[in-house]
N, C-alpha and C positions, 0 to 999 in steps of 0.2 A: 714692323717696328712700332707703328701707332697703336696697334692692339696690345703690344707689350707694355708701353707706357700707361695705357688706360688701365690694364690689369694691375700694374704696380701701384698706381695711384689709388685704386679701389681698395687694394689690400692694405696699403698704408693707412687709409682712412678708417678701415675696420679695426686695425691694430690700435690706432689712436683712440678710438671710441672705447675699445675694451680697456685700455690702460686707464682712461679717465674714469670709467665706471668702476674699475677696481679700486682706484685711489679714493673715489667718493664713498664707495661701500666700506672701505677700510676705516676712513675717518668717521663715518656714521656709526660703524660698529664700535669704535673706540669711544665715541661720545655716549652711546647707549650704555656701554659697559661702565663708564665712569659714573653715569647717573645711577645705575643699579648698585655699584660698589659703595656709594654713599651710605646705603642701608642694607648691607648684605644679610645681617641677622634677621631683619624684618622679613625679607624675601624668603629666606630659609624657613623661618617660622610659619609663614603663610602657606608655603608648599606642604610642610609637615601637617598643618592643620587640615588642609584639603585632603591629603592622602590618608591620614590615620585618624582623624576625628571621628568619633562614634556617631555624631549627628552632623548634619550640614551646617556650615557657618551661616550667620544671618545674611539675608539677601542684601544686595546693594540698595541704598547707600549706608545701611546701618553699620556694616563692618568698617567702612571707610571713615565714618563719623567717629567711631570708637578709636580708630588709629589717631585721628586728629586730636581728640581729647587726650589721648595718652601722651602725644607729642607735647601738647601745651602744659600738661601736668608736669612733665619732665623739665620743661623750660623754667618752672618754678616761680613765675609771677602771678600773684593772686588776681590781678585784673586783666591778664591776657586770657581771652576765653573764646569759645566757639558757640554760635547760635544756629540751630537748624532753621530751614526756610520759614516755617510758620512763626517761630519765635522772633526771627529777624524782621519779618513783616510787621508784627505787632509793635515791636520796639520802634521801628521807623515811623509807623503811624503816630505813636505817642509823642515822638520828638518833633514831628511836623505839626502837631496840633490839630490834624484833621485827617480824614480818610474817605475813600469812596465806599459806601456801605448802604444798608437798608434800614438802619436804626432799630436794633433789637438788643435785648439783654438775654443771655443764655441762663437757663436754670435746669434743674432735674426734677422729674416727678417721683412718685413713691416707688416706682419700679426701676429707677435709675436711668430712664431715657431722657435725652436732651430735649428740653422744651423751650419755647420762644415767648418773649414778652416785648411787644413792640412799644417804641416811644410814641407819644401822641403826635399825630400829624406827620409821622415818618412814612417813607415809601412802603415799609412793611405793613403799617396800620391802614394806609390807603389801599393797599393791594388786598386786604381782607384777613391778614394774620390776626388771630385772637390770642389773648393771654392763655398760656398752657398748651398751645398747639405743639404736638410732638414732631420733631424734625427727623425725617427719614432719609432725605437725600439733598445734597447741594451739587448741582450740575451732575457730574459723573461719579461723585463721592457718596457712597452709602454710609449713613451715620448709624452707629451702634452705641450702646452705653459705654463701650470701652474706647470710643474715639476721643482723643484729647480735645478739651475745649479750645485750646489755642489753634488746633488744626481747623476746627469748625469756623472760628472767628476769621481766620486767614482766608478760608474758602469763600465766606460770605462777602469779604471785602474785595475790591478791585477798582478799576478805572471808573471815574464818574461817567454816568449815562450808559454804561455797559450793563446789559441785563444779566441776572443770575436766575437759574431755574431751580425751584424748590419743590419738594414733595413733602407734605406735612399730613399728620393723622390727627383728626379732631374727635374729642370726646362727644357723646358717651360711647359711641360704637366704633371710634377710631376710623372713620371714613377717610380714605386717602384723597388729598386735594393737591392738584398741581398748580403752581403759580409761577409766573415769570415777572420779576420785579426789577425795575431799572434803578441802578445805584445812584445816589446823590451824595454830595459832600456832607459828611457828618462831623461836626466839631468835637474835639476832645479838650474841654477847658482844663487848663493847668492851674487856675487861680480861683479861689472862693473867697468871699468877703462878707462882713456884716458888722454892724455896730454891737459893742459889747453890751449884753443885757443888763449887767450890773451897773456899768457907767457908760452910757452911750456917747460920752465925749471921746471915747477911744474907738477908733476904727481898726478892725482886725483884717489883715490881708494874708491869707494862707496860700503859699505857693507849693504845690505838690510835686512838680516836675519842671526843670528848666528847659522849655521847648521853644520852638521858633516863634510861637505866638505869645509867649509869656510876657515879653516887654509891653506889648499893646494892652494885654489883659490887666496888668498891674496899673497902667495909666488910667484905664477905664475904672478900675476898682477905686482908686484914690479920688477921681472926679465924682463918682457916685457917692462915696462916704462923706466927702466935703459938702456936697449938696444936702446931705441929710444931717449935718450938724457936727460931724467929727472935728475935733481940734488937735488931736494927736493920734499917732498911728503906730501899730505894732506889725512889723513884717515877720510873719511866722514861717520859719524855715525848718521847723522840727520835722524829722522823718523824711526829709528831702534828700534823696541820694544823688542829686545832681542832674546832669543832662548835657546840653550843648554848651561848649565853652564860649563861643561867640555870643550866644544868647545871655549867658551869665555876665559877660563883659558889658553888654548893652544895658542890662538892668542896673549894673553898678553905675554906669554913666548917667542913668536916669536920676539918681539920687545925689551924685557928687557935684560939687562946684568946680573942683580941680583936683589934680593929684594923680599919682601912679596907682593903677588897679592891680597889676601883677607883672611879674617877669617870668619868662619861660625859656627853656632851652631843649632843643632836640639833640640827639647824639651827633657829635661832630659839628654842630652849627653854633653860630654866635648867639648870645642872649638877645631875646626880643622883649621889648617893653611895651605894655599897653597902658595908656593913660588918657586923661581928659583935661582940657584946659578951658572949658566953658561950662557955665552952670547948666545942670540937667533940669528937665521940666518939673521934677519933684524935689529939687535940692533945698527948698525953703521950708518943707513940712517937718514938724517935730517927729522924731522917729526913733524907735528901738527895734532891735532884731532878736527874735526868740530862736534859740538853738538848743540842740541836745546831741547825744552821742551818734544819732543816726543822720545828722546833718553832714553831708559829705560833698566832695568834688566841686562842681560848679556852684552849688549852694554855699560852700565854704569860701569860694572866691568872692561872692557877693558880700557875705557876712564879714570876711576878713578885710576886704577893701574899705568898707564903710567904717569898720573899727580903726584901722590904721590911719585913715585920713580924718579921724575925729568927727565923722559925720553922724554916727550912731553908736550907742553902747550895745553890747551883747548881754542878753539875760538868758540864764538857763544853765546848761551843763556843758563841759568840754565837748568839742565836736569830734567827728570820726578820725580826721587826719589823713585825708587822701589827697596827696600832692602830686599826682601823675596825670598824664593826658593819654587817652586812648584814641588811636585811629581805627576806623571801621572799614574793612575791605569786603566788598561783596564778592562772593564766589559764584561760579557759573551756574549752579543749581538753585540760587536764591538763598543759600545759607551765607553766613558771614564769619569773619574772624576779627576779633577786637585785640589790637596790639598796643601794649604800652610803649609810647614813643617819645615822650617828653616829661620833663619835670618842671613844676611851677612853684613860685614863692611870692610873698607879698613883702616888699621892702617896708622896714619899720616894724615888722612883727618878728619873725624868726625865719631862718633860711629853710628849715624843714619842719613840717607839722606831723610827720609820720609817727612820732613817738607820743605826742601829747595833744594834737589837734589845736583848734582855737580855744583860748581861755576866755570865758565870760567875765564881763565887768561886774555883774551881779550874779552870784551863784544861787541856784534854786534847787532844793530837794524835791525831786519829782514825786516822791512818796511822802507827802507832808501830812497825810491824814485828813486833809481838808476836802470838803465836798466840791469846792470850786477848783479852778485850774490855777495852781500856784505860780505858773509862769506869767499868766495874764494878771494875777493879783499883783505880782511884783512890777509889772508894767504900769498898772494903775497907780500903785504907790509911788513910783518914780515920777510920773507926770502930775499926779494930783495928790500930793502928800497930805492934804487936809482930810 
């Protein structure tokens, strides 16, 4: 009897396990099928390409990247985009304002090979890299004339204090030289400044990109220009396509005494307001902002908030009119997808800039026929009409 019950219990246990396995497998199969059914034509087309294509499809990940780009193109938003790993790394470095690298500029020689030009006192220069050394290899990547420059730049960059192995060829006989160079932090300035050569009372501050370091760079520029005798300032945002939203807000706060900077809204979320209620460190300086049609995104936030709060007039041409915010999502292979996720506006101007951009207070014809810069001429005339 005891043997019977033991056999019955074991049989029941086995049947229970088989039932659970069957149910789990059924639901897993249903889940997989549902995932596949979302894109049945894509799966069918891919199988047809594999079976009947005269040539083999591109190797991974090129085919997958093409599928992603096609999906985003069908999505229909001009600012939703995909970046491959090398492009994403360079974009990230620029927005951070610094990167781990060896301090070189890339060029090409007469035969199309990539050559190196080291910065003075850079790790590359200290390791013995000379102007015009032909780059043959970076770690395990062989460099040819067809290698994209952004792929080379991404390979040369990496964590600070981590070494990179290079093979270069040096003229005149192109002797190969192997070098191991330790990366260090290399700054990527986003701001340039100088006194106007025609009227040195005007200090010019050109912001090329709204990066994490831009706020401090702008403050440094103003301090330097003031010490050299500037009494009025032009913030040059021409051809600035934007950058980091938070950095743009911080720069606006630097100039404003008080007021709303912008309002924004994500899908299905309440409106968020960004403002300041205490004078910024540069709120007392006489200021104009130079803009053109290529002034966009975070650069428009800076220009628009200063105009709306009567802090500075805009001189130039209507801006681009990009009033959306993109979120950047890193993908597992180092590539990224940039998704339009929110809309922003500046109270006191207009609810949407998409059709017309910011409107300057003083319009400038960019093709005036003058040998000087008509935008800067207008700023000088505004501050110093004599």
